[in-house]
C-alpha positions as a printed Julia matrix, in Angstrom:
273×3 Matrix{Float64}:
 45.74  70.77  -107.0
 46.41  67.98  -110.27
 48.98  65.19  -110.67
 50.06  64.57  -114.49
 51.06  60.63  -115.21
 52.71  59.77  -118.33
 54.02  56.5   -118.86
 54.99  54.24  -122.34
 55.76  50.39  -122.63
 56.99  48.38  -125.29
 54.59  45.29  -126.59
 55.91  42.63  -128.71
 52.36  42.29  -130.8
 51.21  44.23  -133.78
 49.48  47.63  -133.49
 45.79  46.47  -134.44
 46.18  43.39  -131.41
 47.65  46.19  -128.83
 44.43  48.7   -129.72
 41.58  45.73  -130.07
 42.61  44.05  -126.72
 42.53  47.93  -125.11
 39.06  48.58  -126.27
 37.91  45.88  -123.9
 37.28  48.05  -121.23
 35.39  45.4   -118.79
 38.48  43.24  -119.18
 40.75  46.03  -117.22
 39.95  44.36  -114.34
 42.43  41.42  -115.43
 45.45  44.18  -115.78
 44.82  47.08  -113.87
 45.24  46.33  -110.24
 43.61  49.58  -108.72
 40.3   48.76  -110.96
 37.57  46.53  -109.12
 34.81  47.23  -112.33
 34.84  48.35  -115.62
 30.7   48.66  -116.77
 30.38  49.76  -120.51
 27.07  51.72  -120.36
 27.09  52.19  -124.13
 29.67  53.01  -127.15
 30.78  56.33  -124.95
 30.09  56.36  -121.53
 31.6   54.2   -118.79
 31.02  53.67  -115.57
 34.42  53.06  -113.26
 35.17  51.68  -109.51
 38.56  51.66  -108.25
 40.52  51.07  -105.13
 43.89  52.1   -104.23
 46.01  52.38  -101.06
 42.53  51.69   -99.39
 40.76  54.32  -101.14
 37.86  53.19  -102.96
 36.62  55.68  -105.72
 34.05  55.64  -108.18
 33.27  57.77  -111.44
 31.43  58.2   -115.07
 33.64  58.82  -117.84
 32.8   59.59  -121.43
 34.9   58.74  -124.72
 35.44  62.07  -125.85
 37.55  60.4   -129.12
 38.88  57.22  -130.53
 40.6   56.44  -133.83
 41.42  52.32  -134.63
 44.88  51.86  -134.27
 45.71  55.33  -132.65
 44.16  56.69  -130.24
 41.41  56.61  -127.21
 40.56  59.61  -124.9
 38.67  60.19  -122.05
 37.3   62.46  -119.22
 35.4   62.0   -116.02
 31.83  63.51  -116.19
 31.25  62.85  -112.31
 32.85  61.34  -109.43
 36.58  61.39  -109.41
 38.17  63.79  -111.1
 40.46  62.56  -114.16
 40.85  62.51  -117.9
 43.54  61.29  -120.19
 44.63  59.56  -123.77
 46.33  56.16  -124.2
 48.23  56.55  -127.77
 49.37  53.37  -129.7
 52.19  54.02  -132.33
 53.7   51.06  -134.15
 57.27  50.19  -134.21
 56.9   47.15  -136.52
 54.79  44.66  -137.6
 54.98  43.31  -134.22
 55.71  45.86  -132.34
 53.64  48.56  -130.65
 54.51  51.33  -128.31
 51.68  52.28  -126.18
 51.72  55.63  -124.39
 49.07  56.18  -121.72
 48.86  59.88  -120.32
 46.76  60.44  -117.1
 45.91  64.0   -115.05
 43.8   63.14  -111.91
 42.66  65.84  -108.92
 42.86  63.75  -105.48
 40.54  64.48  -102.98
 40.92  64.44   -99.48
 43.71  63.86   -97.29
 44.32  60.54   -97.39
 44.56  60.43  -101.55
 46.28  63.82  -101.24
 49.53  61.69   -98.83
 49.23  58.72  -101.22
 49.65  61.23  -104.24
 52.85  62.69  -102.16
 54.1   58.92  -101.92
 53.83  58.49  -105.83
 51.29  55.47  -105.28
 48.98  56.37  -108.14
 52.36  56.53  -110.61
 53.67  53.47  -109.37
 50.12  51.83  -109.73
 50.46  52.81  -113.65
 53.59  51.17  -114.1
 52.71  48.19  -112.89
 49.2   48.16  -114.97
 51.29  48.76  -118.02
 53.31  45.79  -117.31
 50.52  43.48  -116.76
 48.94  44.7   -120.19
 52.06  43.82  -122.0
 52.3   40.18  -120.2
 48.86  39.56  -121.04
 48.52  40.2   -124.72
 52.36  38.64  -125.54
 51.08  35.53  -123.4
 47.63  34.81  -125.24
 49.17  36.11  -128.44
 45.52  37.33  -129.65
 43.39  40.39  -127.99
 40.01  39.0   -126.38
 37.79  40.79  -128.24
 37.88  44.14  -130.44
 35.44  47.41  -131.02
 36.64  49.08  -134.41
 33.99  51.75  -133.83
 35.02  55.34  -133.81
 34.18  58.52  -131.85
 34.95  62.12  -133.01
 37.44  60.65  -135.19
 37.89  63.7   -137.31
 38.22  66.15  -134.08
 41.57  66.35  -132.25
 40.68  66.76  -128.71
 44.69  66.24  -128.31
 45.19  64.76  -124.66
 42.33  65.55  -122.23
 42.95  66.87  -118.41
 40.79  67.73  -115.34
 40.1   70.83  -117.34
 37.72  68.91  -119.66
 36.19  66.57  -116.94
 34.27  69.94  -115.49
 31.31  67.49  -114.35
 33.28  66.26  -111.92
 35.06  68.88  -110.36
 34.19  69.07  -106.55
 32.29  65.44  -107.33
 33.21  64.23  -103.96
 30.01  62.08  -103.24
 31.5   58.83  -104.28
 34.53  58.69  -102.98
 35.5   57.33   -99.54
 37.86  54.71   -97.84
 36.59  51.13   -98.33
 34.92  49.28   -95.66
 37.51  46.75   -95.7
 40.66  49.56   -95.48
 38.58  50.83   -92.66
 37.81  47.11   -90.77
 41.54  46.21   -91.61
 42.99  49.06   -90.1
 40.59  48.72   -86.59
 41.41  45.11   -86.69
 45.04  45.97   -86.55
 44.61  48.79   -84.17
 42.7   46.25   -81.78
 45.59  43.8    -82.33
 48.16  45.71   -81.19
 46.62  47.56   -78.17
 45.82  43.78   -76.89
 48.9   42.87   -77.32
 50.48  45.52   -75.72
 48.01  45.51   -72.75
 48.88  41.67   -72.4
 52.59  42.26   -72.54
 52.56  45.07   -69.58
 50.12  42.69   -67.59
 52.7   39.8    -67.9
 55.78  42.0    -67.27
 53.81  43.79   -64.11
 53.03  40.34   -62.74
 56.51  38.89   -63.41
 57.87  42.21   -61.58
 55.75  41.62   -58.23
 56.5   37.94   -58.0
 60.47  38.51   -58.24
 60.55  41.93   -56.08
 58.99  42.36   -53.07
 57.15  45.73   -51.67
 59.98  48.2    -50.8
 59.44  48.7    -46.88
 58.11  45.23   -46.06
 60.58  42.75   -44.66
 59.72  39.45   -45.99
 59.29  36.35   -43.76
 62.06  34.01   -44.04
 61.26  29.93   -44.59
 61.79  28.23   -41.3
 62.1   24.27   -41.34
 60.87  22.8    -37.88
 62.75  19.88   -36.42
 60.94  18.23   -34.03
 62.96  17.94   -30.51
 62.92  14.75   -28.25
 61.94  16.04   -24.49
 64.61  16.76   -22.05
 64.6   13.41   -20.33
 64.83  11.41   -22.95
 68.1   10.21   -24.23
 68.53   9.24   -27.76
 70.95   6.54   -28.57
 69.19   6.03   -32.12
 72.57   7.55   -33.76
 74.83   5.78   -31.78
 76.98   3.0    -33.43
 76.22  -0.13   -32.23
 79.05  -2.77   -30.97
 80.66  -5.33   -33.56
 83.26  -7.66   -33.28
 84.74  -7.62   -36.88
 88.16  -9.22   -36.81
 88.72  -9.29   -33.15
 88.0   -5.86   -32.82
 85.39  -3.92   -30.62
 83.96  -0.57   -30.92
 82.25   0.73   -27.75
 78.84   2.15   -28.05
 79.98   5.56   -26.97
 83.3    7.32   -26.87
 83.22   8.5    -23.4
 86.03   8.14   -21.2
 88.18   6.94   -24.34
 90.69   9.74   -23.03
 90.56   8.0    -19.57
 93.01   5.52   -18.68
 96.35   4.31   -20.85
 96.03   2.3    -24.59
 97.5   -0.7    -25.5
 99.84  -0.7    -28.04
 99.62   2.91   -29.05
 95.88   3.62   -30.15
 95.15   6.49   -31.36
 91.92   7.56   -29.72
 91.15  10.04   -33.21
 90.34   6.75   -35.01
 87.79   5.13   -33.16
 89.6    4.15   -29.83
 89.55   0.59   -30.45
 91.82  -1.69   -28.85
 92.49  -5.44   -30.17
 91.99  -8.35   -27.88
């Protein structure tokens, strides 16, 4: 099963300037987020290295048709299966519409899932926006190649059927080492955090909750008691004679006898002399 992506964008530069910039294939990593490297082997052949959603892909492509200021068409000859064309349409002296058509064949479960999520489509949209920003901000192309390839041979818009040399060639495809390392590190980090949380939770529970069926000893404060034959008087109030009053050293015998002046035994039993 293949996927076809078609996108267009208007750039506010003359058509020759937009075309000239697009012919600088080795500059593609400057505005194509998923492209890591493009090497131009000769006028027709290119070697691509891309990484999208953690999947690294390599392929060789051949330019099937190239006409200045109008069209560049290509198809893969090995590696990742893809083909397509980019067309340039002048809409004014300083305005151009860039039409991009790409067809590719997802290989492996990771790419198939990414394909269903529309990752490549979003990447293409983002790449065209960055191309627009690059060419408009610079105000000129960083280079140009004005040669022609099969200019009189209209190949139309190549599809994966034209990339016959790359069919089934998944030997250069795979998940990047960086993505694998990041995934392993993330999994290890989550596992370690979860283990620490469980251990801390169990330790706290063991401290706070006694084991069932086991009665925990209660803390008892031991106060040293005096020997039975010893009478302690260190806590008794000593006699004093403030303002003509006396307070006996003990309340024993307070209830015996008659007190003068209606003394109340509950407030000390004192007597005025």
